[in-house]
MDTraj code that builds the backbone (N, CA, C; nanometers):
import mdtraj as md
import numpy as np

residues = "MET LYS SER LYS ARG GLN SER VAL ILE LEU GLU ILE ILE GLU GLU GLU ASN ILE GLU THR GLN ASN GLN LEU MET GLU ALA LEU ALA ARG ARG GLY ILE GLN SER THR GLN ALA THR LEU SER ARG ASP ILE LYS ASP LEU HIS LEU VAL LYS GLY PRO GLY GLY LYS ASP LYS TYR LYS TYR VAL ILE GLY ASP VAL ARG GLU ILE PRO ASN PRO ASP ASP LYS LEU THR LYS ILE PHE LYS GLU CYS VAL THR SER VAL HIS THR ALA GLN ASN ILE ILE VAL ILE LYS THR LEU PRO GLY LEU ALA ASP ALA ALA CYS SER THR LEU ASP SER MET ASN ILE PRO GLU LEU VAL GLY SER LEU ALA GLY ASP ASP THR ALA PHE LEU ALA MET LYS ASP ASN PRO SER ALA GLN ARG LEU CYS GLN GLU ILE SER ALA MET LEU".split()
xyz = np.array([
    [0.0854, -0.1218, 0.0032],
    [0.0027, -0.0017, -0.0026],
    [0.0917, 0.1270, -0.0021],
    [0.1915, 0.1227, 0.0835],
    [0.2922, 0.2390, 0.0840],
    [0.3465, 0.2766, -0.0486],
    [0.3974, 0.1758, -0.1120],
    [0.4676, 0.1936, -0.2404],
    [0.3659, 0.2419, -0.3530],
    [0.2384, 0.1953, -0.3447],
    [0.1353, 0.2347, -0.4450],
    [0.0984, 0.3814, -0.4049],
    [0.0755, 0.4218, -0.2899],
    [0.0381, 0.5573, -0.2466],
    [0.1565, 0.6464, -0.2858],
    [0.2748, 0.6158, -0.2609],
    [0.3846, 0.6964, -0.2969],
    [0.4045, 0.7148, -0.4521],
    [0.3706, 0.6102, -0.5339],
    [0.3669, 0.6207, -0.6729],
    [0.2527, 0.7179, -0.7208],
    [0.1336, 0.7086, -0.6527],
    [0.0398, 0.8053, -0.6882],
    [0.0603, 0.9468, -0.6556],
    [0.1422, 0.9600, -0.5352],
    [0.1820, 1.1022, -0.4938],
    [0.2655, 1.1588, -0.6052],
    [0.3575, 1.0693, -0.6508],
    [0.4547, 1.1195, -0.7577],
    [0.3822, 1.1628, -0.8854],
    [0.2765, 1.0817, -0.9206],
    [0.1922, 1.1096, -1.0398],
    [0.1189, 1.2517, -1.0147],
    [0.0645, 1.2653, -0.8940],
    [-0.0102, 1.3810, -0.8561],
    [0.0724, 1.5062, -0.8792],
    [0.1804, 1.4966, -0.8198],
    [0.2728, 1.6236, -0.8167],
    [0.3288, 1.6501, -0.9563],
    [0.3352, 1.5584, -1.0458],
    [0.3708, 1.5794, -1.1863],
    [0.2543, 1.6421, -1.2544],
    [0.1289, 1.6029, -1.2339],
    [0.0049, 1.6537, -1.3070],
    [-0.0558, 1.7817, -1.2490],
    [-0.0359, 1.8037, -1.1243],
    [-0.1001, 1.9146, -1.0634],
    [-0.0105, 1.9908, -0.9787],
    [-0.0475, 2.1165, -0.9612],
    [0.0273, 2.2130, -0.8779],
    [-0.0201, 2.1964, -0.7280],
    [0.0399, 2.1092, -0.6531],
    [0.0032, 2.0834, -0.5231],
    [0.0937, 2.1802, -0.4257],
    [0.0162, 2.2671, -0.3594],
    [0.0958, 2.3652, -0.2670],
    [0.0982, 2.3119, -0.1170],
    [0.0043, 2.2400, -0.0776],
    [-0.0167, 2.2018, 0.0649],
    [-0.0337, 2.0494, 0.0754],
    [-0.0002, 1.9949, 0.1995],
    [-0.0338, 1.8661, 0.2271],
    [-0.1935, 1.8335, 0.2197],
    [-0.2837, 1.9387, 0.2633],
    [-0.4164, 1.9212, 0.2463],
    [-0.4609, 1.8934, 0.1008],
    [-0.4038, 1.9813, 0.0158],
    [-0.4358, 1.9530, -0.1337],
    [-0.3913, 1.8188, -0.1763],
    [-0.2705, 1.7716, -0.1299],
    [-0.2209, 1.6458, -0.1574],
    [-0.3173, 1.5319, -0.1012],
    [-0.3625, 1.5409, 0.0246],
    [-0.4606, 1.4507, 0.0668],
    [-0.5856, 1.4514, -0.0003],
    [-0.6315, 1.5544, -0.0471],
    [-0.7633, 1.5585, -0.1273],
    [-0.7351, 1.4905, -0.2634],
    [-0.6285, 1.5190, -0.3278],
    [-0.5888, 1.4628, -0.4527],
    [-0.5826, 1.3065, -0.4372],
    [-0.5226, 1.2639, -0.3317],
    [-0.5245, 1.1132, -0.3190],
    [-0.6614, 1.0687, -0.2955],
    [-0.7425, 1.1279, -0.2200],
    [-0.8775, 1.0904, -0.1841],
    [-0.9491, 1.0626, -0.3246],
    [-0.9399, 1.1721, -0.4048],
    [-1.0058, 1.1672, -0.5491],
    [-0.9699, 1.0363, -0.6157],
    [-0.8469, 0.9887, -0.5876],
    [-0.7952, 0.8675, -0.6602],
    [-0.8338, 0.7421, -0.5707],
    [-0.9136, 0.7643, -0.4642],
    [-0.9468, 0.6477, -0.3878],
    [-0.8436, 0.5989, -0.2827],
    [-0.7514, 0.6936, -0.2386],
    [-0.6574, 0.6549, -0.1472],
    [-0.6713, 0.7508, -0.0237],
    [-0.7039, 0.6947, 0.0881],
    [-0.7198, 0.7732, 0.2063],
    [-0.5837, 0.7746, 0.2837],
    [-0.5514, 0.8908, 0.3420],
    [-0.4234, 0.9113, 0.4145],
    [-0.4394, 1.0079, 0.5214],
    [-0.3526, 0.9979, 0.6181],
    [-0.3556, 1.0938, 0.7342],
    [-0.2406, 1.1882, 0.7012],
    [-0.2420, 1.3119, 0.7699],
    [-0.1321, 1.4019, 0.7542],
    [-0.0089, 1.3503, 0.7902],
    [-0.0017, 1.2790, 0.9031],
    [0.1115, 1.2173, 0.9485],
    [0.1841, 1.1170, 0.8493],
    [0.0990, 1.0444, 0.7819],
    [0.1452, 0.9456, 0.6754],
    [0.1916, 1.0236, 0.5543],
    [0.1241, 1.1328, 0.5193],
    [0.1752, 1.2245, 0.4064],
    [0.3097, 1.2755, 0.4515],
    [0.3293, 1.3261, 0.5701],
    [0.4496, 1.3991, 0.6035],
    [0.5781, 1.2964, 0.5846],
    [0.5529, 1.1693, 0.6273],
    [0.6512, 1.0663, 0.6174],
    [0.6839, 1.0414, 0.4682],
    [0.5612, 1.0346, 0.3847],
    [0.5772, 0.9990, 0.2357],
    [0.6700, 1.1135, 0.1708],
    [0.6305, 1.2484, 0.2093],
    [0.7006, 1.3580, 0.1599],
    [0.8527, 1.3565, 0.1819],
    [0.8888, 1.3034, 0.3101],
    [1.0219, 1.2958, 0.3472],
    [1.0809, 1.1774, 0.2710],
    [1.0193, 1.0657, 0.2622],
    [1.0765, 0.9491, 0.1933],
    [1.1023, 0.9827, 0.0557],
    [1.0029, 1.0472, -0.0107],
    [1.0144, 1.0767, -0.1649],
    [1.1094, 1.1996, -0.1799],
    [1.1618, 1.2598, -0.0766],
    [1.2511, 1.3867, -0.0915],
    [1.1730, 1.4867, -0.1652],
    [1.0438, 1.5127, -0.1413],
    [0.9692, 1.6272, -0.2025],
    [1.0056, 1.7502, -0.1295],
    [1.0189, 1.8599, -0.2007],
    [1.0414, 1.9895, -0.1568],
    [0.9549, 2.0908, -0.2289],
    [0.9411, 2.2059, -0.1617],
    [0.8689, 2.3093, -0.2350],
    [0.9545, 2.3902, -0.3296],
    [0.8945, 2.4022, -0.4534],
    [0.9687, 2.4680, -0.5692],
    [0.8790, 2.5618, -0.6248],
    [0.9242, 2.6512, -0.7194],
    [0.8421, 2.7503, -0.7805],
    [0.7195, 2.6868, -0.8427],
    [0.6040, 2.7523, -0.8290],
    [0.4850, 2.6955, -0.8933],
    [0.3972, 2.8074, -0.9572],
    [0.4658, 2.9176, -0.9884],
    [0.3863, 3.0289, -1.0559],
    [0.4173, 3.1434, -0.9812],
    [0.3267, 3.2493, -1.0152],
    [0.3517, 3.3776, -0.9600],
    [0.3395, 3.3749, -0.7964],
    [0.4424, 3.4022, -0.7188],
    [0.4432, 3.3998, -0.5733],
    [0.3849, 3.2648, -0.5094],
    [0.3808, 3.1552, -0.5887],
    [0.3392, 3.0205, -0.5315],
    [0.4436, 2.9237, -0.5392],
    [0.4294, 2.8214, -0.4523],
    [0.5191, 2.7180, -0.4491],
    [0.4448, 2.5834, -0.4496],
    [0.5007, 2.4855, -0.5090],
    [0.4405, 2.3551, -0.5237],
    [0.5338, 2.2437, -0.4823],
    [0.4829, 2.1337, -0.4610],
    [0.5759, 2.0190, -0.4379],
    [0.6492, 1.9739, -0.5534],
    [0.7680, 1.9484, -0.5465],
    [0.8529, 1.8834, -0.6548],
    [0.9517, 1.7831, -0.5943],
    [1.0100, 1.6990, -0.6783],
    [1.1014, 1.6040, -0.6313],
    [1.2408, 1.6823, -0.6175],
    [1.2850, 1.6737, -0.4950],
    [1.4201, 1.7329, -0.4725],
    [1.5271, 1.6438, -0.5168],
    [1.6590, 1.7153, -0.5128],
    [1.7680, 1.6370, -0.5583],
    [1.8199, 1.5653, -0.4302],
    [1.8116, 1.4240, -0.4520],
    [1.8494, 1.3363, -0.3347],
    [1.9955, 1.3575, -0.2916],
    [2.0855, 1.4077, -0.3799],
    [2.2177, 1.4387, -0.3517],
    [2.2233, 1.5453, -0.2437],
    [2.1227, 1.6356, -0.2328],
    [2.1245, 1.7455, -0.1420],
    [2.0974, 1.7047, 0.0017],
    [2.0509, 1.5834, 0.0157],
    [2.0088, 1.5429, 0.1499],
    [2.1403, 1.4840, 0.2195],
    [2.1627, 1.5495, 0.3370],
    [2.2974, 1.4993, 0.3932],
    [2.2836, 1.3715, 0.4611],
    [2.3984, 1.2946, 0.4734],
    [2.4081, 1.1761, 0.5426],
    [2.4183, 1.2157, 0.6900],
    [2.3246, 1.1634, 0.7819],
    [2.3159, 1.1991, 0.9307],
    [2.4511, 1.1938, 0.9938],
    [2.5295, 1.0854, 0.9612],
    [2.6670, 1.0661, 1.0146],
    [2.7617, 1.1749, 0.9732],
    [2.7636, 1.2144, 0.8422],
    [2.8379, 1.3303, 0.7971],
    [2.7969, 1.4487, 0.8670],
    [2.6707, 1.4732, 0.8738],
    [2.6157, 1.5990, 0.9506],
    [2.6655, 1.5979, 1.0911],
    [2.6578, 1.4870, 1.1664],
    [2.6965, 1.4893, 1.3015],
    [2.8481, 1.5244, 1.3167],
    [2.9270, 1.4646, 1.2280],
    [3.0689, 1.4777, 1.2430],
    [3.1031, 1.6220, 1.2009],
    [3.0509, 1.6746, 1.1054],
    [3.0788, 1.8182, 1.0784],
    [3.0232, 1.9157, 1.1847],
    [2.9030, 1.8908, 1.2355],
    [2.8632, 1.9762, 1.3477],
    [2.9559, 1.9736, 1.4635],
    [2.9973, 1.8446, 1.5063],
    [3.0745, 1.8215, 1.6261],
    [3.2170, 1.8793, 1.6089],
    [3.2726, 1.8516, 1.4875],
    [3.4053, 1.9099, 1.4694],
    [3.4107, 2.0608, 1.4815],
    [3.2994, 2.1260, 1.4195],
    [3.3008, 2.2718, 1.4223],
    [3.2592, 2.3372, 1.5472],
    [3.1763, 2.2677, 1.6361],
    [3.1255, 2.3455, 1.7490],
    [3.1405, 2.2766, 1.8813],
    [3.1809, 2.1484, 1.8884],
    [3.2040, 2.0987, 2.0306],
    [3.3423, 2.1300, 2.0760],
    [3.3547, 2.1720, 2.1967],
    [3.4895, 2.1994, 2.2587],
    [3.5297, 2.0944, 2.3490],
    [3.4282, 2.0268, 2.4136],
    [3.4639, 1.9209, 2.5128],
    [3.3405, 1.8352, 2.5301],
    [3.3669, 1.7104, 2.5771],
    [3.2627, 1.6160, 2.6173],
    [3.3066, 1.5477, 2.7380],
    [3.2252, 1.5205, 2.8383],
    [3.2595, 1.4507, 2.9634],
    [3.1265, 1.3815, 3.0072],
    [3.1590, 1.2705, 3.0894],
    [3.0380, 1.2028, 3.1497],
    [3.0297, 1.2353, 3.2927],
    [2.9204, 1.2371, 3.3496],
    [2.8893, 1.2422, 3.5063],
    [2.7788, 1.1286, 3.5225],
    [2.8330, 1.0263, 3.5484],
    [2.7393, 0.9041, 3.5670],
    [2.6731, 0.8765, 3.4408],
    [2.5371, 0.8911, 3.4314],
    [2.4558, 0.8595, 3.3037],
    [2.4319, 0.9785, 3.2201],
    [2.4957, 1.0998, 3.2717],
    [2.4760, 1.2234, 3.1915],
    [2.5927, 1.2610, 3.1173],
    [2.5889, 1.2968, 2.9943],
    [2.6909, 1.3472, 2.9096],
    [2.6895, 1.4981, 2.8961],
    [2.7836, 1.5692, 2.9241],
    [2.7888, 1.7027, 2.9160],
    [2.8808, 1.7451, 2.7936],
    [2.8183, 1.8148, 2.7001],
    [2.8852, 1.8688, 2.5928],
    [2.8964, 2.0116, 2.5961],
    [3.0174, 2.0729, 2.5824],
    [3.0386, 2.2047, 2.5762],
    [3.0595, 2.2302, 2.4344],
    [2.9994, 2.3484, 2.3848],
    [3.0144, 2.3912, 2.2442],
    [3.0465, 2.5407, 2.2372],
    [3.0788, 2.5800, 2.1282],
    [3.0967, 2.7305, 2.0923],
    [2.9522, 2.7908, 2.1364],
    [2.9615, 2.9159, 2.1669],
    [2.8388, 2.9850, 2.2092],
    [2.7268, 2.9795, 2.0901],
    [2.6121, 2.9440, 2.1467],
    [2.4901, 2.9377, 2.0525],
    [2.4771, 2.8090, 1.9738],
    [2.5644, 2.7152, 1.9859],
    [2.5536, 2.5934, 1.9070],
    [2.5171, 2.4663, 1.9817],
    [2.4843, 2.4762, 2.1130],
    [2.4438, 2.3516, 2.1919],
    [2.3252, 2.2969, 2.1260],
    [2.2249, 2.3698, 2.0856],
    [2.1035, 2.3218, 2.0319],
    [2.1215, 2.2462, 1.8947],
    [2.2217, 2.2854, 1.8221],
    [2.2479, 2.2115, 1.6923],
    [2.3021, 2.0745, 1.7348],
    [2.3900, 2.0600, 1.8314],
    [2.4520, 1.9392, 1.8776],
    [2.3258, 1.8546, 1.9221],
    [2.2370, 1.9042, 2.0042],
    [2.1397, 1.8226, 2.0621],
    [2.0348, 1.7823, 1.9543],
    [2.0045, 1.8651, 1.8576],
    [1.9147, 1.8407, 1.7510],
    [1.9767, 1.7226, 1.6687],
    [2.0979, 1.7424, 1.6385],
    [2.1513, 1.6261, 1.5376],
    [2.1451, 1.4943, 1.6222],
    [2.1931, 1.4924, 1.7475],
    [2.1904, 1.3647, 1.8235],
    [2.0434, 1.3097, 1.8338],
    [1.9549, 1.4001, 1.8629],
    [1.8036, 1.3550, 1.8718],
    [1.7619, 1.2881, 1.7433],
    [1.8007, 1.3440, 1.6252],
    [1.7545, 1.2953, 1.4883],
    [1.8141, 1.1587, 1.4641],
    [1.9124, 1.1153, 1.5422],
    [1.9784, 0.9958, 1.5165],
    [1.9145, 0.8772, 1.5812],
    [1.8135, 0.9021, 1.6582],
    [1.7347, 0.7988, 1.7227],
    [1.8146, 0.6892, 1.8005],
    [1.8974, 0.7336, 1.8903],
    [1.9996, 0.6540, 1.9616],
    [1.9105, 0.5879, 2.0660],
    [1.8931, 0.4558, 2.0758],
    [1.8008, 0.3894, 2.1739],
    [1.8423, 0.4189, 2.3130],
    [1.9622, 0.4262, 2.3475],
    [2.0061, 0.4591, 2.4917],
    [1.9819, 0.6042, 2.5330],
    [1.9592, 0.6980, 2.4388],
    [1.9495, 0.8345, 2.4655],
    [1.8044, 0.8599, 2.5161],
    [1.7927, 0.8986, 2.6401],
    [1.6573, 0.9228, 2.7049],
    [1.6038, 1.0574, 2.6644],
    [1.6946, 1.1568, 2.6668],
    [1.6616, 1.2921, 2.6338],
    [1.7767, 1.3807, 2.6214],
    [1.7612, 1.4974, 2.5735],
    [1.8612, 1.6019, 2.5739],
    [1.8097, 1.7366, 2.6079],
    [1.9070, 1.8194, 2.6561],
    [1.8637, 1.9641, 2.6983],
    [1.9749, 2.0380, 2.6459],
    [1.9442, 2.1612, 2.5847],
    [2.0489, 2.2514, 2.5321],
    [2.0265, 2.3887, 2.5886],
    [2.1398, 2.4482, 2.6294],
    [2.1444, 2.5919, 2.6698],
    [2.2138, 2.6525, 2.5521],
    [2.2922, 2.7564, 2.5854],
    [2.3580, 2.8397, 2.4805],
    [2.4885, 2.7638, 2.4453],
    [2.5714, 2.7207, 2.5229],
    [2.6970, 2.6519, 2.4999],
    [2.7150, 2.5220, 2.5690],
    [2.6124, 2.4702, 2.6284],
    [2.6140, 2.3433, 2.7078],
    [2.4969, 2.2596, 2.6728],
    [2.5202, 2.1305, 2.6492],
    [2.4046, 2.0334, 2.6320],
    [2.4342, 1.9215, 2.7175],
    [2.3209, 1.8734, 2.7741],
    [2.3149, 1.7613, 2.8527],
    [2.2359, 1.6444, 2.7935],
    [2.2937, 1.5327, 2.7864],
    [2.2328, 1.4131, 2.7320],
    [2.2074, 1.3056, 2.8500],
    [2.0740, 1.2815, 2.8806],
    [2.0565, 1.1736, 2.9720],
    [2.0483, 1.0408, 2.8994],
    [2.1409, 0.9611, 2.9504],
    [2.1452, 0.8147, 2.8853],
    [2.0801, 0.7201, 2.9822],
    [2.0546, 0.5946, 2.9301],
    [1.9785, 0.4986, 3.0166],
    [2.0602, 0.4497, 3.1301],
    [2.1924, 0.4417, 3.1087],
    [2.2790, 0.3883, 3.2206],
    [2.4230, 0.4379, 3.1967],
    [2.5007, 0.4228, 3.2937],
    [2.6417, 0.4772, 3.2892],
    [2.7224, 0.4089, 3.1739],
    [2.7319, 0.2821, 3.1463],
    [2.7954, 0.2203, 3.0339],
    [2.7639, 0.2836, 2.9001],
    [2.6346, 0.3050, 2.8757],
    [2.5938, 0.3621, 2.7577],
    [2.6393, 0.5070, 2.7481],
    [2.6415, 0.5800, 2.8503],
    [2.6970, 0.7190, 2.8586],
    [2.8486, 0.7185, 2.8283],
    [2.9180, 0.6147, 2.8874],
    [3.0685, 0.6173, 2.8541],
    [3.0861, 0.5871, 2.7095],
    [3.0154, 0.4981, 2.6537],
    [3.0284, 0.4469, 2.5059],
    [3.0089, 0.5789, 2.4080],
    [2.8991, 0.6367, 2.4371],
    [2.8626, 0.7475, 2.3321],
    [2.9617, 0.8679, 2.3556],
    [3.0028, 0.8976, 2.4898],
    [3.0993, 0.9952, 2.5129],
    [3.2282, 0.9604, 2.4305],
    [3.2666, 0.8293, 2.4349],
    [3.3908, 0.7874, 2.3686],
    [3.3769, 0.8089, 2.2110],
    [3.2597, 0.7774, 2.1546],
    [3.2282, 0.7917, 2.0119],
    [3.2332, 0.9416, 1.9802],
    [3.1783, 1.0222, 2.0644],
    [3.1856, 1.1742, 2.0358],
    [3.3266, 1.2218, 2.0367],
    [3.4093, 1.1794, 2.1347],
    [3.5445, 1.2199, 2.1551],
    [3.6197, 1.1777, 2.0327],
    [3.5940, 1.0560, 1.9803],
    [3.6632, 1.0052, 1.8696],
    [3.6447, 1.0792, 1.7433],
    [3.5131, 1.1584, 1.7394],
    [3.4823, 1.2418, 1.6256],
    [3.5561, 1.3709, 1.6163],
    [3.5882, 1.4096, 1.7371],
    [3.6712, 1.5373, 1.7550],
    [3.8128, 1.5263, 1.7236],
])
top = md.Topology()
chain = top.add_chain()
for i, resn in enumerate(residues, 1):
    res = top.add_residue(resn, chain, resSeq=i)
    for name in ("N", "CA", "C"):
        top.add_atom(name, md.element.get_by_symbol(name[0]), res)
traj = md.Trajectory(xyz[None], top)
């Protein structure tokens, strides 16, 4: 069902100027495919759809250049090399010090990686706290981050 729905989505954006997810959902419904907004969001991400020029002051969904989508590991390494100044553990908490204003970028990148042992993160201006499930997982991730630096 997913691949059929995604194929139909690609057909729709080729044939129509779809500006919103609501319009896309309606176009799918006209073709007999019911979908939720959450499912459409995932499909848009999977298909690498982006908003492109669609006429006078309007934008529509188009297929983006897959090469433009960064590899999460490359993104993490780049962000960490450029902004992290130190990383330490305090039991199951990892404390990451960054250049001013970049702690949120470090946390956001780690959060997007869906690390199972990462319970949560909190970012200030130049300090990020990562709560890990246990001390050993904190030590491992701290070592991985240190190795990137």
